[in-house]
C-alpha positions in Angstrom: -36.7 -50.4 -25.8 -33.5 -53.2 -25.4 -31.9 -53.0 -21.9 -28.7 -51.6 -23.3 -30.6 -48.3 -25.0 -32.2 -47.8 -22.2 -29.1 -48.3 -20.0 -26.9 -45.9 -22.3 -29.5 -43.1 -22.6 -29.3 -43.5 -18.1 -26.0 -43.1 -18.3 -25.7 -40.3 -20.7 -28.2 -38.3 -18.3 -26.2 -39.3 -15.0 -22.8 -38.0 -17.4 -25.3 -35.0 -18.0 -25.6 -34.1 -15.0 -22.9 -34.6 -13.4 -21.2 -32.4 -16.0 -23.2 -29.8 -15.3 -23.4 -30.2 -11.6 -19.2 -29.5 -12.2 -19.4 -26.7 -14.7 -21.4 -25.2 -12.2 -19.0 -25.7 -9.4 -15.9 -24.3 -11.7 -17.6 -21.3 -12.1 -18.5 -20.7 -8.7 -14.7 -21.6 -8.1 -13.7 -19.0 -10.6 -15.9 -16.2 -9.1 -14.3 -16.6 -6.1 -11.1 -17.0 -7.5 -11.4 -13.6 -8.9 -13.1 -12.2 -5.3 -9.9 -12.8 -3.9 -7.5 -12.1 -6.4 -9.5 -8.2 -6.4 -8.8 -8.5 -2.5 -5.2 -9.1 -3.0 -4.9 -6.8 -6.1 -6.5 -4.2 -3.4 -3.9 -4.6 -0.7 -1.2 -4.8 -3.1 -2.9 -1.2 -4.8 -3.2 -0.1 -0.4 0.7 -1.0 -0.2 1.8 0.8 -3.4 0.4 4.0 -2.2 2.1 3.8 1.3 4.9 3.9 -0.3 4.7 6.1 -2.0 3.3 8.5 0.6 6.6 7.4 2.3 9.1 7.8 -0.5 8.3 11.6 -1.3 9.4 12.6 2.4 12.3 10.3 2.2 13.5 11.1 -1.3 12.9 15.4 0.2 15.2 14.7 2.9 17.6 12.5 0.6 17.6 15.8 -1.6 18.4 18.1 1.8 21.1 15.8 3.0 22.5 16.4 -0.3 22.3 19.9 -0.8 23.4 20.8 2.9 26.9 18.2 2.1 27.3 19.8 -1.3 26.9 23.2 0.3 29.5 22.5 3.7 32.0 20.8 0.5 31.7 24.2 -0.9 32.3 26.4 2.2 35.3 24.3 3.1 37.2 24.2 -0.4 36.4 28.7 0.1 37.9 28.0 3.2 40.6 26.4 2.1 41.5 28.4 -0.8 41.3 31.5 1.5 43.9 30.4 3.7 46.1 29.4 0.4 45.5 32.9 -1.2 46.1 35.2 2.4 49.2 34.1 2.9 51.6 36.1 6.1 53.6 38.6 4.8 56.8 38.0 4.7 58.5 38.9 8.1 62.2 40.9 6.9 65.0 40.0 8.1 66.9 43.6 7.7 66.0 46.9 9.5 64.1 49.2 7.1 66.1 52.7 6.5 63.9 55.7 5.7 
């Protein structure tokens, strides 16, 4: 074999080994990235669950306050209506005869 053929075969083998090692490293990097993203997803899911658990009592309290405010407003309207309807009887300025 010629020296050039030996050098080319050596370079092809060397490049094949480097590409194989690089491929394996990329595989490991992608596997670690998947693990990290799974952990991050679990953290986000936990945060979402906590937010939902907090949202329920806050919504109930909001509805309670809104309902109480509406009932207070309705009660005030009823009181004002009663005050307007129940005008005091006018006083007579003349004497009642008979």
